[in-house]
C-alpha positions in Angstrom: 37.7 -9.1 -19.6 34.3 -10.5 -20.4 31.0 -8.8 -19.6 30.4 -10.8 -16.4 33.4 -9.2 -14.8 32.3 -5.7 -16.0 28.9 -6.3 -14.5 30.5 -7.3 -11.2 32.8 -4.3 -11.2 29.9 -2.0 -12.0 27.8 -3.5 -9.2 30.7 -2.8 -6.8 31.0 0.8 -8.0 27.2 1.4 -7.8 26.9 -0.5 -4.5 24.2 -2.9 -5.7 23.8 -6.5 -6.7 24.9 -7.5 -10.2 21.2 -8.3 -10.9 20.5 -4.6 -10.8 23.2 -3.6 -13.2 22.0 -3.2 -16.8 24.1 -2.5 -19.9 22.9 -0.3 -22.8 22.8 -2.9 -25.7 23.8 -0.2 -28.2 27.0 0.6 -26.3 28.3 -2.9 -25.6 31.5 -2.2 -27.6 32.5 0.7 -25.2 31.7 -1.4 -22.2 33.9 -4.3 -23.5 36.8 -1.9 -23.8 36.6 -0.6 -20.2 39.4 -2.0 -18.1 39.4 0.0 -14.8 37.0 1.1 -12.2 37.5 4.7 -13.5 36.4 3.5 -17.0 33.3 1.9 -15.4 32.5 5.1 -13.5 32.7 7.2 -16.6 30.4 4.8 -18.4 27.9 5.0 -15.6 28.0 8.8 -15.8 27.5 8.7 -19.6 24.5 6.3 -19.2 26.0 3.2 -20.9 25.6 1.4 -17.6 22.3 1.8 -15.7 21.2 0.9 -12.2 17.8 -0.8 -12.3 15.1 0.2 -9.8 14.9 -1.9 -6.7 12.3 -4.7 -6.8 9.7 -4.4 -4.1 6.5 -6.0 -3.1 3.6 -4.8 -5.1 0.8 -3.1 -3.2 -1.8 -4.5 -5.6 -3.0 -7.3 -3.4 -3.1 -5.2 -0.3 -5.2 -2.7 -2.2 -7.6 -5.4 -3.2 -8.0 -6.6 0.3 -8.6 -3.1 1.7 -11.3 -2.6 -1.0 -13.0 -5.8 0.0 -12.8 -5.0 3.7 -14.4 -1.6 3.0 -17.3 -3.5 1.5 -17.6 -5.6 4.7 -16.0 -8.7 3.3 -13.3 -10.8 5.0 -14.8 -10.3 8.5 -16.0 -13.8 9.2 -15.3 -15.9 12.3 -12.0 -17.1 11.1 -10.6 -13.6 10.7 -11.6 -12.3 14.1 -9.0 -12.1 16.9 -10.7 -10.2 19.7 -14.0 -10.8 21.5 -17.2 -9.0 20.3 -16.7 -6.3 23.0 -13.0 -5.9 22.1 -13.9 -5.2 18.5 -16.7 -2.8 19.2 -17.0 -1.6 22.9 -20.4 -2.0 24.5 -20.6 1.7 25.2 -19.8 2.6 21.6 -22.5 0.2 20.3 -25.0 1.7 22.7 -24.0 5.3 21.6 -24.5 4.3 18.0 -27.9 2.9 18.7 -29.0 6.0 20.7 -27.7 8.4 18.0 -29.6 6.5 15.3 -32.8 6.6 17.4 -32.4 10.3 18.1 -31.8 11.0 14.4 -34.9 9.0 13.5 -37.0 10.9 16.0 -35.7 14.2 14.6 -36.7 13.3 11.1 -40.2 12.2 12.3 -40.6 15.6 14.1 -39.5 17.5 11.0 -42.1 15.6 8.9 -44.8 16.4 11.4 -45.5 12.8 12.4 -44.4 13.4 16.0 -45.1 16.2 18.4 -44.6 16.6 22.2 -48.0 15.0 23.0 -47.4 11.9 20.9 -43.9 11.6 22.4 -45.3 11.4 25.9 -47.1 8.2 24.9 -43.8 6.4 24.2 -42.0 7.6 27.3 
């Protein structure tokens, strides 16, 4: 039997595609001598026949996109699905504005630029 048949047999034993079966180049003589499935199984156990890792989609590009989005990129008109209010609710936008204003007032009070009398002028 030639090596192609051995590869097919090994793939059946391992339960994978023949693409994922790899022969140890140093032990090809032993593999050529194997005739039965039992021989193939023993070679797998010895490490003469190896099952390659499954190929999967790399996360590299997704990682790059996530990185760009965190910087505020890729958010133009063509990328948007919902309306402005669906993407950021009116209430949430208002809450953010008010919180910022209150934070700013607090820092002004701490610096001594604002007190209760000067606050009355703005209200």
